[in-house]
C-alpha positions as CSV (number, residue, x, y, z in Angstrom):
1,M,-5.2,-8.9,12.5
2,F,-1.5,-8.6,13.6
3,Q,-1.7,-5.1,13.4
4,I,-4.8,-4.8,16.0
5,I,-2.8,-7.1,18.1
6,G,0.5,-4.9,18.0
7,I,-1.6,-1.8,18.8
8,V,-2.9,-3.6,21.7
9,L,0.4,-4.8,23.0
10,L,2.0,-1.3,22.0
11,F,-0.5,0.7,24.5
12,G,-0.7,-2.2,27.0
13,L,3.0,-2.6,27.4
14,V,4.4,0.7,27.5
15,F,1.5,2.1,30.1
16,G,1.8,-1.2,31.7
17,S,5.5,-1.0,32.6
18,Y,4.7,2.6,33.5
19,I,2.2,1.7,36.2
20,M,4.2,-1.6,37.2
21,S,7.0,0.8,38.0
22,G,5.0,3.0,40.5
23,G,4.1,5.8,37.8
24,N,1.3,7.9,38.0
25,M,-1.3,7.9,35.4
26,D,-3.3,11.2,36.8
27,V,-0.4,13.3,35.5
28,I,-0.6,11.4,32.0
29,I,-4.3,11.5,31.9
30,H,-4.7,15.3,33.1
31,A,-2.3,16.3,30.4
32,T,-3.1,14.1,27.3
33,P,-6.2,16.0,25.9
34,H,-4.4,19.7,25.7
35,E,-1.3,17.9,24.7
36,M,-3.2,15.7,22.2
37,M,-5.1,18.6,20.7
38,A,-1.6,20.8,20.2
39,I,0.4,17.7,18.6
40,G,-2.6,16.3,16.7
41,G,-3.8,19.4,15.7
42,A,-0.5,20.5,14.2
43,G,0.1,17.3,12.7
44,V,-3.3,17.4,10.9
45,A,-2.8,20.8,10.0
46,S,0.8,20.0,8.4
47,F,-0.4,17.0,6.7
48,L,-3.4,19.2,5.2
49,I,-0.9,21.8,4.0
50,S,1.8,19.4,2.6
51,N,-0.7,17.0,0.6
52,S,-3.2,17.3,-2.1
53,M,-6.7,16.2,-1.7
54,G,-6.2,12.9,-3.4
55,V,-3.3,12.0,-1.4
56,I,-5.2,12.9,1.7
57,K,-8.1,10.6,0.6
58,G,-5.7,7.9,-0.4
59,A,-4.0,8.0,3.1
60,G,-7.3,7.8,4.7
61,A,-8.1,4.8,2.5
62,G,-4.5,3.5,3.2
63,L,-5.1,3.3,6.8
64,G,-7.9,0.9,6.0
65,K,-5.6,-1.1,3.4
66,A,-2.6,-1.5,6.1
67,F,-5.1,-3.5,8.1
68,A,-6.7,-5.5,5.4
69,G,-3.6,-6.3,3.7
70,P,-3.0,-6.7,-0.3
71,K,-6.1,-7.0,-2.1
72,W,-4.8,-9.6,-4.5
73,K,-5.1,-13.3,-2.9
74,A,-3.5,-16.5,-4.6
75,S,-6.6,-17.2,-6.6
76,D,-6.2,-13.9,-8.0
77,Y,-2.7,-14.7,-9.0
78,R,-3.9,-17.9,-10.9
79,D,-6.6,-15.9,-12.6
80,L,-4.4,-13.3,-14.0
81,L,-2.0,-16.1,-15.4
82,S,-4.8,-18.0,-16.8
83,L,-6.1,-14.7,-18.3
84,L,-3.0,-13.8,-19.8
85,F,-2.6,-17.4,-21.0
86,L,-5.8,-17.2,-22.8
87,L,-4.8,-13.7,-24.5
88,T,-1.2,-14.9,-25.6
89,K,-2.7,-18.2,-26.9
90,T,-5.5,-16.4,-28.6
91,M,-2.8,-14.1,-30.4
92,K,-0.5,-16.9,-31.3
93,S,-2.8,-19.3,-33.2
94,K,-5.4,-16.9,-34.3
95,G,-3.4,-13.6,-34.8
96,V,-4.2,-10.1,-33.8
97,I,-7.5,-9.8,-35.4
98,A,-9.0,-12.3,-33.1
99,L,-7.6,-10.4,-30.1
100,E,-9.1,-6.8,-31.2
101,S,-12.7,-7.4,-30.0
102,H,-11.6,-8.2,-26.8
103,I,-9.1,-5.5,-26.0
104,E,-11.3,-3.0,-27.7
105,K,-14.4,-3.8,-25.3
106,P,-12.9,-5.9,-22.4
107,A,-16.3,-5.5,-20.8
108,D,-18.0,-7.5,-23.4
109,S,-14.9,-9.8,-23.8
110,S,-15.9,-13.4,-23.3
111,I,-12.1,-14.0,-22.3
112,F,-12.0,-11.0,-19.7
113,S,-15.5,-11.7,-18.4
114,R,-14.4,-14.9,-16.7
115,F,-12.2,-12.9,-14.1
116,P,-14.4,-10.6,-12.7
117,R,-12.2,-9.6,-9.8
118,I,-9.6,-8.6,-12.3
119,M,-12.0,-6.7,-14.4
120,K,-12.8,-4.6,-11.1
121,D,-8.9,-3.0,-11.4
122,H,-9.1,-0.4,-14.2
123,F,-5.4,-0.1,-14.2
124,A,-4.9,-3.7,-14.9
125,V,-7.3,-4.1,-17.3
126,D,-6.4,-1.0,-19.3
127,F,-2.8,-1.8,-18.8
128,I,-3.1,-5.3,-20.4
129,C,-5.1,-3.8,-23.2
130,D,-3.0,-0.9,-24.1
131,T,0.1,-3.1,-24.3
132,L,-1.7,-5.6,-26.4
133,R,-3.1,-2.7,-28.7
134,M,0.7,-1.7,-29.3
135,M,1.4,-5.1,-30.4
136,T,-1.7,-5.2,-32.8
137,M,-0.1,-1.6,-34.0
138,N,3.1,-3.7,-35.1
139,L,5.1,-2.4,-32.1
140,E,6.9,-6.0,-31.9
141,D,10.0,-4.8,-30.6
142,P,10.3,-6.5,-26.7
143,H,12.6,-3.8,-25.4
144,Q,10.4,-0.9,-26.7
145,V,7.3,-2.6,-25.2
146,E,9.0,-3.3,-22.2
147,D,10.3,0.1,-21.8
148,A,7.0,1.8,-22.4
149,M,5.3,-0.9,-19.5
150,E,8.2,0.1,-17.2
151,K,7.5,3.7,-17.3
152,Q,3.7,3.2,-16.9
153,L,4.4,0.6,-13.8
154,E,6.9,3.5,-12.4
155,K,4.2,6.3,-12.5
156,H,1.4,4.0,-11.1
157,H,3.5,2.7,-8.6
158,H,4.8,6.1,-7.6
159,E,1.1,7.7,-7.6
160,H,-0.2,4.6,-5.2
161,A,2.8,5.2,-2.9
162,E,2.3,8.9,-2.3
163,P,0.0,8.1,1.0
164,A,2.6,6.1,2.3
165,H,5.1,8.7,2.2
166,A,2.9,11.4,3.5
167,L,2.3,9.1,6.5
168,Q,5.6,8.5,6.9
169,N,6.3,12.2,6.8
170,L,3.7,12.9,9.4
171,A,5.5,10.2,11.4
172,D,8.6,12.1,11.3
173,A,7.4,15.3,12.1
174,L,5.3,14.2,15.2
175,P,8.4,13.9,17.8
176,A,9.1,17.9,16.9
177,L,5.5,18.6,17.3
178,G,5.8,16.9,20.6
179,I,8.6,19.0,21.6
180,V,6.6,22.4,20.3
181,A,3.9,21.2,23.0
182,A,6.4,20.5,25.8
183,V,7.9,23.8,25.1
184,L,4.3,25.4,25.5
185,G,4.1,23.6,28.7
186,V,7.5,24.7,30.0
187,I,6.5,28.3,29.4
188,K,3.5,27.8,31.1
189,T,5.3,26.5,33.9
190,M,7.7,29.4,34.1
191,G,4.9,31.9,34.0
192,S,4.0,30.1,37.3
193,I,7.6,30.1,39.0
194,T,6.3,31.4,42.2
195,E,4.0,28.3,42.9
196,P,5.5,25.4,45.3
197,P,7.6,22.8,44.0
198,A,4.9,20.2,44.0
199,V,2.7,22.2,41.7
200,L,5.8,23.0,39.5
201,G,6.6,19.1,39.5
202,S,3.1,18.3,38.3
203,M,3.4,21.2,35.5
204,I,6.4,20.2,34.0
205,G,5.5,16.4,34.2
206,G,2.1,17.5,32.0
207,A,4.6,19.4,29.7
208,L,6.8,16.5,29.3
209,V,3.8,14.4,28.2
210,G,3.7,16.4,25.2
211,T,7.4,15.1,24.3
212,F,6.4,11.4,24.9
213,L,3.3,11.6,23.0
214,G,5.0,12.9,19.9
215,V,7.6,10.0,19.9
216,F,5.4,7.6,21.1
217,L,2.8,8.0,18.2
218,A,5.5,8.7,15.8
219,Y,7.8,5.2,16.4
220,G,5.0,3.0,18.0
221,L,1.8,3.8,15.8
222,V,2.0,6.2,12.6
223,G,5.3,5.2,11.4
224,P,4.7,1.3,11.6
225,L,1.3,1.9,9.8
226,A,3.1,4.0,7.0
227,A,5.6,1.1,6.8
228,R,2.9,-1.5,6.3
229,L,1.0,0.7,3.9
230,K,4.2,0.9,2.0
231,A,4.6,-2.9,2.0
232,V,1.4,-3.6,0.9
233,V,1.7,-1.2,-1.9
234,D,4.9,-2.6,-2.9
235,E,3.1,-6.4,-2.9
236,E,0.3,-5.1,-4.9
237,A,2.4,-3.8,-7.6
238,A,3.8,-7.4,-8.0
239,F,0.7,-8.1,-9.9
240,Y,1.3,-5.8,-12.7
241,R,4.9,-6.9,-12.8
242,I,3.3,-9.8,-13.8
243,I,1.6,-8.8,-16.8
244,Q,5.0,-7.1,-18.1
245,S,6.8,-10.4,-17.5
246,V,4.4,-12.4,-19.4
247,L,3.5,-10.0,-22.4
248,V,7.4,-9.5,-22.9
249,A,8.0,-13.1,-22.7
250,H,5.4,-13.4,-25.4
251,L,6.9,-10.9,-28.0
252,H,10.3,-12.8,-27.5
253,G,8.5,-15.4,-29.4
254,N,7.6,-17.9,-26.5
255,A,4.7,-20.4,-26.4
256,A,1.8,-19.1,-24.2
257,Q,2.4,-22.0,-21.5
258,I,6.3,-20.7,-21.2
259,S,5.0,-17.0,-21.3
260,V,2.9,-17.4,-18.2
261,E,5.4,-20.1,-16.3
262,I,7.9,-16.9,-16.6
263,G,5.2,-14.7,-15.3
264,R,4.3,-17.4,-12.4
265,G,8.1,-16.6,-11.2
266,S,7.5,-13.1,-10.3
267,V,4.4,-13.9,-8.1
268,P,4.9,-13.3,-4.6
269,S,6.1,-16.3,-2.7
270,A,3.1,-16.4,-0.2
271,A,0.8,-16.5,-3.4
272,Q,2.9,-18.4,-5.8
273,P,1.0,-21.5,-7.2
274,S,3.3,-24.4,-7.8
275,F,4.0,-25.7,-11.3
276,L,1.4,-28.3,-11.0
277,E,-1.3,-25.9,-9.9
278,L,-0.7,-23.6,-12.5
279,E,-0.9,-26.7,-15.0
280,E,-3.8,-27.6,-13.5
281,A,-5.7,-24.2,-13.3
282,L,-4.6,-23.6,-17.1
283,S,-6.0,-27.1,-18.1
284,S,-9.5,-26.5,-16.8
285,I,-10.2,-23.4,-18.9
286,P,-12.8,-24.1,-21.3
287,N,-11.7,-23.9,-25.0
288,E,-12.3,-20.3,-26.5
289,G,-15.0,-20.6,-29.0
């Protein structure tokens, strides 16, 4: 919502101030189609040249994510802590053997099936199951497990941050591409140097529209969207950091309740449940038969 409001304000205030100061929109309207063809076309072409198909698709989906915001809500963080509580409690009270059926086939697990939104995130489920599987194979050194999890998180975050980096690179290129379009306009103007001043002035004004559009789109639209997408990706990454915090705390010998309390501290402030809210959510979980 705020992104849409921002875009409306961006166009309204920039062009509104231009009109209020006596600017003539005819020059901009006349020049925009071919200037945008040069700038936008070159921008799209450079974007295709510099990125893989996966990043290109991710950037397209990322634009929607920039408007929609992070996919994880406060209830999802409570569910994640509840899931990890059940898993670590089962491991503590019944041993690793009781956990194997849950981590080998999470889709059929009576624990995982209680949290359908988390089940839809394949990385989260695999990340949990793979880590617990390492523990069942007697890899119980908290530092080794934490290091292995850290490498997985870094790889996942790097891959998911690439679309935001690609959009930022496009934003960085747009001012220069605007200059390219403006130079072409100047070349065209110089080819008509014999025309009267009024005609030359209009042609130069049209050429400068290219520079304006390049800077305007870079710093007013594409750059902010890239920054927003990066912020969303960073916030979503916190979800997986909680998994790391809880499971490492479990390996250090903490009780399940203490482990999830440590994980609660990693929840983004806007979605963080209070101690009592988490206590209530955990106490409302039916006993695992």
